[in-house]
Backbone as numpy.savetxt, mean C-alpha at the origin, in Angstrom:
# Nx Ny Nz CAx CAy CAz Cx Cy Cz
1.37 2.47 -13.10 0.76 3.48 -13.02 1.40 4.69 -13.76
2.76 4.49 -13.85 3.64 5.83 -14.75 2.83 5.50 -16.18
2.53 4.68 -16.61 1.86 4.57 -18.11 0.72 5.07 -18.15
-0.26 5.13 -17.16 -1.42 5.93 -17.04 -1.22 7.06 -16.72
-0.22 7.58 -15.90 -0.22 8.86 -15.17 1.15 9.04 -15.52
1.86 9.65 -16.49 3.23 9.92 -16.63 3.84 10.63 -15.77
2.99 11.67 -14.99 3.47 12.94 -14.25 3.14 12.41 -12.49
2.73 11.12 -12.46 2.62 10.80 -11.00 3.69 10.92 -10.25
3.47 11.57 -8.79 4.50 11.61 -7.99 4.18 10.73 -6.84
5.13 9.67 -6.84 5.05 8.41 -5.94 5.88 8.57 -4.79
5.20 8.81 -3.39 6.03 8.97 -1.99 5.46 8.09 -1.07
6.20 7.93 -0.06 5.86 7.08 1.11 4.75 8.04 1.94
3.62 7.14 1.82 2.72 7.65 3.24 3.34 8.38 4.25
3.06 9.11 4.85 3.42 9.68 6.44 2.57 9.30 7.46
3.06 9.00 8.42 2.12 9.09 9.59 2.14 10.64 10.48
1.29 10.54 11.32 0.95 12.14 11.81 2.23 12.62 12.44
3.28 11.72 12.70 4.51 12.39 13.41 5.41 12.76 11.98
5.14 12.46 10.80 5.92 12.91 9.42 6.72 11.56 9.42
6.53 10.57 9.86 7.53 9.25 9.67 6.69 8.38 8.39
7.77 7.93 7.43 7.06 6.94 6.57 6.13 5.92 7.12
5.12 5.47 6.52 4.51 4.20 6.92 5.04 2.87 6.13
6.17 2.49 6.73 6.76 1.38 6.18 7.32 0.54 7.55
6.86 -0.82 7.26 7.11 -1.74 8.46 7.10 -2.78 8.47
7.87 -3.85 9.02 7.51 -5.34 9.10 6.19 -5.48 9.60
5.51 -6.40 8.98 4.20 -6.63 9.33 3.77 -8.18 9.20
3.04 -8.67 9.86 2.17 -10.03 9.51 1.08 -9.77 8.64
1.63 -10.38 7.41 0.47 -10.49 6.14 -0.03 -11.95 6.39
-1.37 -11.86 7.07 -2.11 -12.94 7.54 -1.16 -13.89 8.40
-0.72 -15.09 7.92 0.14 -15.80 9.08 1.69 -15.49 8.53
1.97 -14.95 7.51 3.20 -14.74 7.05 3.99 -13.56 7.48
5.45 -13.75 7.81 6.00 -12.57 8.07 6.35 -11.64 6.82
6.17 -10.58 6.65 6.45 -9.55 5.53 6.56 -8.23 5.84
6.20 -7.19 4.69 6.37 -5.87 5.06 5.47 -5.18 4.49
4.60 -4.12 5.06 3.65 -3.43 4.93 4.41 -1.86 4.35
3.96 -1.51 3.18 4.25 -0.17 2.73 2.88 0.81 2.23
2.81 2.20 2.81 1.76 2.61 2.26 2.37 3.99 1.45
1.89 4.09 0.35 2.38 5.04 -0.72 1.24 5.78 -1.06
1.61 7.34 -0.93 1.20 8.59 -1.42 1.26 8.89 -2.88
0.19 8.83 -3.78 0.53 8.93 -5.46 -0.83 10.23 -5.50
0.36 11.14 -6.30 -0.51 12.50 -6.67 -0.15 12.61 -8.14
-0.85 13.32 -8.89 -0.62 13.74 -10.35 -0.55 15.39 -9.88
0.55 15.97 -10.14 0.69 17.62 -10.19 -0.59 18.20 -11.02
-1.24 19.18 -10.39 -2.23 20.22 -11.26 -3.31 19.35 -11.51
-3.60 18.39 -10.60 -4.68 17.57 -10.64 -5.35 17.21 -9.48
-6.50 16.88 -9.11 -7.02 16.34 -7.86 -6.99 14.94 -7.85
-5.98 14.35 -8.58 -6.01 13.04 -8.68 -4.88 12.50 -7.52
-5.60 11.99 -6.26 -4.50 11.41 -5.45 -5.26 9.90 -4.79
-4.16 9.05 -4.78 -4.46 7.83 -4.29 -3.62 7.38 -3.13
-4.06 6.44 -2.61 -3.34 5.54 -1.62 -3.09 4.27 -2.19
-1.95 3.80 -2.30 -1.40 2.63 -2.24 -0.86 1.80 -1.30
-1.52 0.53 -0.91 -0.86 0.01 0.25 -0.65 -1.42 -0.57
1.00 -1.60 -0.06 1.61 -2.77 -0.65 2.08 -3.88 0.47
1.55 -4.87 0.38 2.04 -6.07 1.40 2.93 -6.95 0.76
3.94 -7.16 1.25 4.97 -8.10 0.58 5.59 -9.04 1.37
5.38 -10.37 0.92 5.94 -11.73 1.61 6.87 -12.56 0.86
8.02 -12.45 1.19 8.96 -13.29 0.55 9.02 -14.85 0.71
9.18 -15.46 -0.44 9.00 -17.03 -0.19 10.56 -17.43 -0.59
10.93 -18.79 -0.80 12.37 -19.18 -1.33 12.03 -18.97 -2.47
11.14 -19.32 -3.33 11.01 -19.43 -4.74 10.19 -18.21 -5.35
9.63 -17.13 -4.90 9.18 -16.21 -5.53 9.01 -15.10 -4.26
8.34 -13.94 -4.80 7.90 -12.97 -3.88 6.61 -12.63 -4.31
5.61 -12.65 -3.10 4.45 -12.21 -3.38 3.81 -10.92 -2.89
3.17 -10.24 -4.01 2.93 -8.72 -3.81 1.27 -8.61 -3.56
0.79 -7.93 -2.70 -0.58 -7.60 -2.70 -0.71 -5.98 -2.60
-1.25 -5.77 -3.59 -1.53 -3.93 -3.99 -3.09 -3.76 -3.68
-3.21 -2.95 -3.04 -4.61 -2.34 -2.55 -4.50 -0.83 -2.85
-5.68 -0.27 -3.50 -5.90 1.08 -4.11 -7.09 1.69 -3.91
-6.96 3.00 -3.35 -7.98 3.63 -3.27 -7.76 5.20 -3.44
-9.11 6.03 -3.67 -8.86 7.44 -3.64 -8.35 7.84 -2.26
-7.30 8.78 -2.28 -6.70 9.33 -1.08 -7.76 9.92 -0.17
-8.93 10.66 -0.55 -9.74 10.76 0.62 -10.74 9.99 1.05
-10.65 8.57 0.46 -11.22 7.46 1.02 -10.60 6.64 1.93
-9.07 7.03 2.26 -8.24 5.93 2.58 -8.57 5.45 4.23
-9.30 6.43 4.99 -9.73 5.82 6.32 -10.59 4.90 6.29
-11.82 4.72 5.42 -12.72 3.72 5.10 -12.12 2.54 4.62
-11.40 2.52 3.44 -10.73 1.60 2.77 -9.63 0.81 3.53
-8.70 1.45 4.21 -7.80 1.43 4.99 -8.14 -0.12 6.10
-9.37 0.26 6.68 -9.71 -0.91 7.47 -10.06 -2.26 6.87
-10.72 -2.07 5.60 -11.27 -2.93 4.63 -9.96 -3.82 4.18
-8.78 -3.10 3.63 -7.46 -3.66 3.20 -7.02 -4.42 3.99
-6.70 -4.08 5.50 -6.21 -4.57 6.65 -6.82 -5.98 7.10
-8.26 -5.99 7.08 -9.16 -7.13 7.09 -8.65 -8.07 6.09
-8.83 -7.71 4.73 -8.35 -8.75 3.72 -7.19 -9.32 4.25
-6.13 -8.51 4.31 -4.65 -8.95 4.43 -4.41 -9.92 5.73
-5.30 -9.63 6.76 -5.33 -10.57 7.72 -5.47 -11.92 7.37
-6.29 -11.92 6.58 -6.80 -13.41 5.97 -5.94 -14.17 4.96
-4.53 -13.62 4.63 -3.96 -14.16 4.10 -3.22 -15.29 3.93
-3.23 -16.37 3.35 -2.36 -17.54 3.52 -1.88 -18.25 2.64
-0.72 -18.62 2.66 0.23 -19.39 1.67 0.05 -20.72 1.85
-0.10 -21.18 0.72 -0.25 -22.99 0.49 0.57 -23.56 -0.31
């Protein structure tokens, strides 16, 4: 992201109580961690939601990244969560 937008500001997305949206979560059937990030480019209307799902394995770390325009996040988060619920390690 920094290559495409060198001035991008990346911070944890916050819930309605102002708390960062990062927590342990089930990613499909696997235990993992879910983090929501708010990306902004100063002096621009470019804003995105990046949802990161992370599952640690003994031999690797699996990261799933979902990205959408910030103003469309309510719609896309539902789809992202539905996709993540189907995640399966083999």
